[in-house]
Structure formats: C-alpha cells, structure tokens
N, C-alpha and C positions, 0 to 999 in steps of 0.2 A: 486773323487766326493763323495763317500760314506763316506769316512774318514773325509773330510771336513764338511758334514751334521753331522756326530757324534760329532765332535769337538764343532761345533756351538750349538748342542744341549745340549752338556755337560755344556758349559759356560753360557748358558741361564738358565738352571736349577740350577746352582751354585749361579748364580746373585739372582735368585727367593729366594734360600734358605737363602742368606745374608739378603735380605729385611725382611723375616720371623723373623730372629734372632734380627735385629733392633727393628722390631715391639714388640717383646718379651721384649726387654730392657726398651722400652717406657711403655709397660704395668706394669713390675714390678716397675719401678720408680714411676709411678704415683700412684700404690697401696701403696707403701712404704710412700710416700708422704703424702697420706690421713690418714695413720695411725700415722705417727709422727705429723702431724698438729692437730690430735685430742688428743694428749697427750698420745698416747699408745705407747710411745718408746719401753717400755719393751717387747711388743708383737711382735717387728719386727724379732726377732730371731726365734719365733715360725712360723711366716708367711713364712720366707725364708726357714725353715725346711721342711715345707709342699711344697714350690715351688721346693726344690732340688729333692723331691720324684716325683713331677708331671713331671718335664722336665729332659731330659738327659744332657743338658748344664748347669752346675752350673753358678750362677750369684753371683758375690761379690758386697759389697754395703757400702756405708758411710751415715750417716744421720746427719745433722748439723743444728745447731740453731744460729741465729745472736742475740748476746746480747751486748748492748752498742758498737755496730759498728764492733764487732769481732765476728768470727765464733767459736763456741765450739761444739766439737763432742759429739753427743748423743749416737750413736751406729754405730759398724762396724762389718764387717766380718773378719775372721781371716787372710783372704789373704791381707786385706788393711791396709795401714799405718795410723798412727795418724794424718798425714798433709793431708790437702785437695789436691785431685788430679786434680781437674779443678777449673778454675776461672771464667769460662764462661758457660752458659748453651748450650745444644746440644751436639752432637756427637763430639768425639775426639779420635785419637789413640795415644799412647805413651808407652814407656817401664815400666813395673813394675817389679822389682826383675830380670831384665835382660831379660825379654820376653816381646813380643808386646801383648798389650790389647787394647779393644775397649771399650770406656766409653760412658756413656749418663748422663748428669746432667739436673735436672729440679729443679725449684724454686717454693715457694708457691706463691699465687697472691700477698702477702704483703711483699714477700722477706725475711720472718722471718725464713723459713725452706728451707733447700737444701738436695736433695737425690742424690747421685751419685752412678750409678751401671755399672758393667763393666763384660766383657767375655773374657776369654782366646783367643786370636786370633787364635792360633794354633788349639785349640778344636773346634772353629767355622768352621775353614777352613776344618777340618777333617770330621765333622758332615755334612757340606753342601756338600761335596764331596760324602759322603754315600748317602744322599738323591738324588744328581743328578744322581749317578750310579744305584740307585734304580728305578729312572724314565728312565734312559737311556736303561738299560738291555731289558725291553719288547720291547722298539723300535728296538734294535738291532737284537732281534730275530724274531719280528714281521714283520718288513719291508720286509725282505728278503721273509719270507712266503707269504706276500701279493703280492710281485713282482713275485714270482713263479705262484701264483694263477692267477694275471692278465696276465701274459705271456701264461699261459695254455688256459685261456678263450679267449684271443684275437686271439692266434694261431688257436683253434679251429674254431672261427668265421670267421678267414680269410682262412681256409682251402678251402671254394668254391672258393674264389678269386684266390689263388694260382692255384687251378686246372683249372679255366677259363684262366688265364695267361698262363700256361702251354699249354693248347689247342690251345690258339691263336699263342703262339710262334711255335707251331708244324706244323702250316698251311703251305702248299707247295704254294709259289707264283705262280707257273705254273699252278696249278690245285687248285684253291679256293674252299673250301666246307664249309658247316655250321660247327659251333663250336660244337665239341662232347666232352660231360663232363659225365662221369659215375656217377650214383646217382642223387637223386633229389637235387635241387637248392633252397636255401632260396628266400623268396618272394622278398628281397631287391636285390638279384643278377640276378634273372630270367630277368627282363626287360633289364638289361645291355646285358645279351646274346642274347636276342631277337633282341636288335638294332645292336648288332655286326653281327649277322647272316644276317640281313637286309642289312647291310653295306657291308658285304662280297659279298652277292649276286649282288649287284648293281656293285661292282668293278670287280666281276667275269664277269658279262654281258658286262661292259665297256671294259674289255681286250678281250674278245672273239670278240667284234664288231671290236676293233683295229686289232687284228690279221687277221679276215677276211678282213678288209679293206686293210691292208698292202698287203696281198696275191693277193687280187683283184687289187689293184693299181699297184703292181709289173707286174701282168699279162698284165694288159692294157697299161702299158708303155712299156713292152718288146717286145710286138707285132708291135707297130708302129716304135720302133727303129730298129727292124729286117728289116722292110720293107724300112725304110730310108736308111740303109746300102746296101741293095740289088739295090735300085735306084741309089744310089751313086755310087756303083761298076758298074753299067751299064753305067752310064754316063761317067765314066772315062775309060771304055774300048770302048765304041761305037765310031766308025769313021765316022758314018753318023751323019750329023747335025740334021736331023730330030729326029732320035732315042735319041741322046743326048738331044736335048731340051725337048722332052716328059719326059725322065727320070729326068732331073732337075724340071720340073714342078711337077713331082711327089713328088720329095724331098721337094719343097717349099710347096706343100699341106700337106705333111706329118708334116711339122715343124708347120705349122698352126693348125693342129689337136693336136699335142703334147702341143703347147703353151695353146689351149683351155683347155686340159685336166689338165695341171698343174695349170692353173688359178682356174678351179673347185676344184681341190683338196685342193689348198690354201684357197679358199673361205670356203670350208667345215671345214677345221681346224681351221679357225677364229671365226666359230661360238660358243661361249662361252656362256653357260647357265648362268654362274655367273653374266654375264652383263645384265641380264634381269631386275635387279634393277635400271639401269641407262636409263629409258625409258623417251622419250620426251612426255609430256602430249597430245600434239596435233601435228600431222603429217598430212598434207593435201595430201591424197593419189591420188586426182585428178591431182594435179600438178606434182606429180612423174609420174604418168601415162602419162601424155602428154609429158614430158621429156624423157621417155623410148620409147615411140611410135616414137617421133621425131627422136631419135638416131638410131632406127631400121628400119625406113622407107627406107633409101637406100638399105638396105639388101632385103627389100620385094618388092622393085621396081625391082632389078635386077632380081629376080626370077619371075616377073610378077605377084606377089602376091598382094592382097588388105588388107591393115592394117588400121583399124578404132578404134576410142574411143567413146563409148556412155555412156549416163547415167549423173546424177547430181553429185555435189560434196560428197565426203567421207572422214570425218576427223577419224583418228584412233589413238591409243596410242601405242608408240613402238618407236625402233631405225630406224632412217631414213636410215642408210646405210643398214641395214637388209631388209627393205621394197623396197629399190631400187634393191637390189640383187634378192628379191622375184619376183618383177615384171620383171626384165630383163630376169630372167630364165624362167618365164611362157610364156612370149612373144616369147623369142628366140627360145624356145622348140616348140612352135607352128609353127613357121615359118620354122624351119628345117625339121619337119615332115609333112608339108603340101606342096602338089605338086605344080608345076608352075601353075599360074592361079587361085589358091585357094583363100579363104577367111580367115582371123583371126580377130575376134572382141573383144575387150577389153571393158567390161561393169562395171560400178559402179551403186550401188543401195544403197542409204543412209537409206532408209527405213528399210531394213534388214540388213544393214551393210555388204554388200557383194560385193566381187571382183570376177569377172567372165571373164575368158579367153576361147574362143569357137573357133574351127576351122572347116573346111570341111575336113580335112585329111583323112588318112586311118582308123582312128579309132582303139580302142582297145576293145577286148571283155570284158564284164563285169567281167568275171572270172579272168582275168589277169591284172585288173586294180591296184589292191592294191599292185601287185608285183612292179608296176613302182616306188614306194617309196623306195625300196631298192637300195642300191649302185650298179652302173654299171648295172642296169637292163634296158633293151630295149624291146620294142613289138617284137612280131614274125614277120617274114617276112619284116622287116622294112629295108630299104636301105639307109636312110638318114644319113648323117654324124654327129654323135655325141658320147659322151663318157658314157652316162647312169647317170650322176651325177646331173643333172638340177633338176629333181622332188625330188631326195634326199634331196638337198640343200632346195628346198622350204618346204619340210615336216619337216625339221629340224627347220627352222624359225618358221613354223606354230605352232609347239609344244612348243618353247620358247616363243612365244607371246600369247599362250592360245587360239588360234583360231582354228577353224575346217576346215579340207579339204575334199572335196567330189568330186569324178568322176560322170560324166553323158555323155549322148548323146550329141554330139554337132551339127553342122549345116549339113543339108542334101546335099549329093552329087548328081550329075546328074545321078549317076548309081543307086541311091536308098539306098545307104549305109549311115552311120552317121559318122560324125567327132568325136572329142572328146572335152569335156567341163571339165574345172577344176574351183570349185567354193570355194572360201574361205570366210567364215563367221567370222568377227572380234567380240570380246566381247564388250559390252558397255563401253563407257568412264568412267573412275573412276576419281574423283577428287584427286589430288596429293597434299600432304601438303607440303609447303615450308619448306627447311631446317633452 
C-alpha cells in the first residue's frame, strides 16, 4: 500500500512538471512572436540567451514570416533545421536528429508570422523526474514520522481503554466484582467504567439471586420427593388395605403439592421484566377479580370459608396474564392460610387505585411481614399447605408494573387477633401512543 501511494504521488508530480514545461513553451513562443511581429527579429537571439540563463531546460526555436503565400525563415536556434517543423499550430511531438522532441507552434493574429519552439523530450523527462523526486522525498520521510507520531499518540490515548479491557477480561464469572484499574482514568473513559461497574453489580446480584433460588428450589423439591418415596414404599409393603390406602392418599397429596410448587416455579421464571413494554393500555381489574373469585369459590366452600368481592370498577395498565397471576396468588394464598370458617375479602377502590385482599387468618407480626416477599418464605408456626412462592411472585409482578405493595392488619378474629391485609396501589393510567 505504501509503495502504491509512492508511485501514484511520483506520477502525479511528474505530470504536474510536464504541464509546467508546456506552459513554459507557450510563454516563450508568445514572447518571441511579439518580438518578431514588432520587427525586432535580430533581438530574438539576445532574448533566448537570457532565457537559457533563467531556465535549466533549453528551448530551441524557429521564427517564420509569410510572404507571397510562402514561409521564409527569419531566425532559428542552432538545433533547428531550415525547414518548418510544424504545419499546424499547437503541441506536437516528433523526431529531430533521431531524438524525440516536443514542439509548440503559434501564429500571429493575421497569420503573417509563426514561431515554433521545442524542448528535448529526454531532458524534459529527466528534469520532471528530478522535480517529482524533490517533492516525493519529504513525503517518503515525513509520512513514516507522522505515522509513528500518530501511532504513539493514539496508543497513549488508548492505554486506559486497554487497561479497562484487561480488567474486564480478568473478571471471574463466579465472583463478579467492580472493575479495578490502576491510576486515574480520563474523563471520557470514567463514565464507561462507572456503567460497567453498575452492570457488573446488577449481573452479580442476579446471579446471586439465581444461585439462592436454585439452592432453595432444590431443597424444596428434594423434601417432597423423599416423602413421596417413603409413602410409595409403605404402600408397596403394606399388607393392610387401610394402611396402603392411607399411604397412597399421601402420595397423591404429595403429587399435588409438587405440581403446585413446579407451577409456581415456572410462573416465577416466566416473569420477564423486558416484556413490561408490551402492556395493555386498559385492563378491567374488576372483571379479572370476578373471574378469579368464581374459580376459587369451590376451594373456599370446601373449607367452609367465605370469599367475597367488594368495591367499584378499577381499570389499570398492565399485562393481563400477569394481573391474573397476581390476583390468583393473593386470593389463593389468603384461602390457604385462613382456617375453616374464616373470611377472605377482595376489595377494589378506583378512587385511590388500590386492590386489597384481607383475611381473618393467623396474621403475621409486623416485623416478619417484609420477609414474606422472599422466595420460599413462610410465616412462623404456619401449618397450611404451601411452597412460599405466592407472595414472591406477587412482589415481582408489582415491581415490573411500577405499583407498590403494603402489608397491614386484616380482619379481626374472634380471639381478638388480626388477620393479614395485602394492599397494592397501581400507578395512574398513562396514555400510550399507537405504533
């Protein structure tokens, strides 16, 4: 690439030099023509002698005058013959004394006088080459120096970037930590490192959460699987039909718990925050609540519980499936932990944009309520069947939707205690532009 650039530069400079020599021929020819037309032919030799001293490239010449339709020679240089070298005006190239020359001819306005000037082609080429080389030498030596300077400056400027790249490449995927770079960072690089540290922090937190989730999930799955195995072995070995039937019932109950746990785990895995941009502008929460309550009414009736829906219509912005999961988990969680004969009330308040699910179950002490939002967390001394993921799923959906979740005292119990109330306040509706 470098050699190609040098050749192109040389040829360009050579062509420019040729144009300069052509311009010189034109200038000399017009000067001589003015002298001849003024009747000063004897002074042509003196003018050309001064020209030879002023220029390194000699110029040969002929001066002619037309008389009676014929050209007669007025004056010529020693190199030129007595015969006219050109019949037409302009530039031309042909041999003279066995060597190539470049000529230029110009006539007076009345075609009474003609001047022909010429330069030895080899001398022109040699001088043009020298000029091109003189122009090319600084480039040949200057460009490498400039390239080295640019390489040094760019390398120095990119040194912090290379240091950051090395620090990022050295991060341990199992133990992510902020990017450590020795020395101060330029103002242009510091925001990049800050953003990388923030990203690393989020990724590390997500990985820690997933590790805890995997460990907790494996523990929660291992325990019912062990119980299922024991009950299956009892059923297999029992000779008494009553014992075998009881063992098989325990197997079926364990399968139901396992099914519920797996469904909750799959639900939690499907809650993708990136889908928050695909929200429906208006979802009728009252209609969803009626559907969920109707679906869970048989479960409440079997336990002798009262399940009711109160309040007016509430329209929110969100994902319909998420909202169904949120309502189902809230109501199902309340029914599971409320004893037989208890009450569960679902209320909607459009004025404050609030969904509230209250019960008169065992309740949770205020100091322990926030712990219910973590995975596999359950209240102390709770004997109800559950896996501890319902409220964790609810909290996840609430965060994605930009709502807020608050725990409070629920309905009063006959023994003077209070149940649990879960309130969710939704943000105001936002007008969504159509794509």
